[in-house]
Structures are given as C-alpha cells and as structure tokens.
Steps between C-alpha positions, in 0.01 A plus 500: 500500500862541613698179529825415675839576346779248475836650595825302483710551813872442465676335797693824555175640640395199707437606864811334642721675244333837551556462875866410438549810280325726751718388788811530281400857408475598866824327598694667218324835549424501126135457407418287197293730278230238466380568854378844392237329279404222741151610600198645325551819702857537372393423144238775510751748642753414230241541225408844637868595516562376146204698371623820665875491442585268212577694178339212313167604654505883491750599229324498161827473310605207717171329416567570133847349537349175625242505220778538243689210655190280499416581137855433383526177698166371370616570144834330556349169615399307190353192668122465487491388865662696782527407866563805719655435841477796735774473761414740780170577331381745767150615411548381141429835332805495272466132416137549399594785264756270342245221469267738316770587248572134435130422469442785256747329265304180500727315742367215707607602848534344842622666816667389823502783758753429773582683819603437858156613622185296450295820524707666228475199270122495537480873415705437183296192411174692524641778282612248238160335482373813323727400210514119499306195613556360848622169353792690345610666827740316731570702818788390720670612820874472561800675649729568203800543728475153656302281261674202346210420269471798268543298181252240624243771569542631146457153352178434688309786337431593140551302183855364453481616138419860586763772488585599853513864607617561857422837655689640796358844566618709795681207661870531417559797739412284802727203429868435551606434139712194572191326636241583236673551163643145472149365559352723231769398251456129573122527461523633144491258208679605178184649346356650818479871576548688827330839532589687815508848640759674711469809716758750379690792648414788263742744341865489406625505859421171673539630857278803434241274340492288815426803714221606265307173532538465879154657571339210313609290798522737794131584529207417732354219283831315475564543872156367585546199271849404624428553869197273486736201510664613824185620668323170428784323683443708812747785454340837575541841333665645812775234485695683229489661158524406135779669304574504128847541352689459173792259509734308272385150415781351289538458122515882470142521622339710770183416686243659727513331839235505774597404856311517827718632783404408856503784753444262791553134582223276366426128515245308292400135480453355152436133431606406852834679466596818683666787316663783693586835345730742683464876497686633195474172312334490158320254276508523120143511370535574130736596218454605140782512246495768231656448160589682181440345155875447460526327838206274414659379177840449658368304798265283293787410268694367799221249555455391140209727406499733200273802455322491164308825543446760768248776569585783741244744640567869434537553875794258501352326804370183335628265233358190331736244348432207266760231554606164361739241630838527329 
C-alpha cells in the first residue's frame, strides 16, 4: 500500500513568498525561472522537452560522459557513508545513476532531492526509491535564488558524519552567477564535493557554437512549455509572439534569451493587482547561459571553487565538473 511522503518546504516556497516573487516578476518584466515548473502540467511539459532535446538524454556519448564522471567521483570519495544532495534534481535520472555507482562500491548512501517544484521532487524521490530505502530519502522544496536556509536544509538530512556530495546538474545556465555561486561555495565544507554540469557552446568559435545550439531552445516543445506560464495568467496566443535571440550576458558569456513581445495592448489581473502591457512591450521569460570549459574554470575560481576533474562530451555541448572549495 502506498503511504504519504514527507517533503520539507523551505520558507522561500511558502505561499506568501511565492506570491511576492510572482508579482515582482510581472512588475520587472523578468520571469523567475521557477514559475515554469510551478504546476504538474508544466513539470510534465518540461520532462517531455528534456527527453527530446537534452543531449544528456539522446546523445550516447553524452550519457557515457556522465557515466565516466559518476564512476570517477564514486572512486574518489573514500568515506563509507555518502549523502548526496541533488540541487535542482529535476526528474532525478542523473542523481540515481550516481547513487548506483556509489552503492556498487559498498557505500552507505542517503539522498536529498531538492527542487523548486513539489511535482519534480516527487518524481525524483520515486526514482531514487528503486535504489535506496525511503528512510534514507529526504526530499525538499526550495528556491535556490532566494532561500536563506540552504545550510540548514543540508544539516537536517543525512548523517553528519557522511561525506557530502552536492549535485547541480543543468542548473547553472539559468542563474545569474553572482546570486548562486556564493551560496554554493558557502554550502561546501572542506571535505565536500560539488559535481555539476554546464551547457557548453561547441567548437573553437564561441559565437558560432552559440548559433549551433539555438535550435535546442527555439522549437515547438520549448515554446509550449514557456508560454504555459503566460497563458495560465490569461494572456492569449493572439496577444503577441515568443522570440529567441543570442545576447551578451557579462563575464564574457553569451546566453540564449526568450522574450514574449506584445502585438497589442493587454491587461491581466494577478493576485488582486492589475498589470498592463503596451503594444511593442516585451517580457523576459527565460535565459540560458552557455559556457566553455575554460570559462567554467575561470568563473568558478572567482568564487572560490576549484575544478578537480572535468569530463567533456565529444559534441562539445555538455561538460561535467567535479569541484572542491579552495
């Protein structure tokens, strides 16, 4: 018989704070990425998109790259007990593969899948239960960009004596670095590991690489997923169009940007507040930074993180990096 699941909810995702962030997104015309994972419908659309367009799902060499990273990381951790914390766990597929590698080496493992979406966390938790006991799984929900309790969340799950391995797969492209990297650095104890992936611009020419990966974003599944947020607020397809572009994002990085441009005046009411959009105005829905291995190492070093090992897919579109706090 199925029983209930206990999920820790960080205050950053309490209703009053979610409402505050939603209204702030609409006022600033810059949507917090978390609102694209808010509902079960959005979660299912993202999972379908990820399955169709993520190299980590369809590129066999990319899958091999992750396997190599997981094997090497499992061998590098000498502790008998390991607590894996999946920040932005998504559906949990990568984390579960890592858990299997650790388990195959006789490690006693525990796992804390964390995401901004309750639905996503539950998907990851169910996937992990194929590998470990429910008592060793500690799902939690938080907004990494706004939480003030990240260290507290880590301390509440897993054995304090276990080595801690934090995963951050597919997340760094969607964060402003000055907001997330200090938190990651502060969360690492001297003997902890950070294993994260970065989407890369392939080839020797950065700008050409950006153009090559644009179709991974500008496609029907991505459009359907991103527009769900606006349409659920009452904006209609005829009110404008979604456009993708490549732009500079600072720190010698470029990013793919998605904005909805209004072709007519539109007013919506959200949370008792009216928002008016003029014809020609736009709202930023999404961005995704693209890196190169060299840019990753340089930027991490600025925030006190050193890369111990790296694994780059043959396509040049995905990289996995094992990091320690300097």
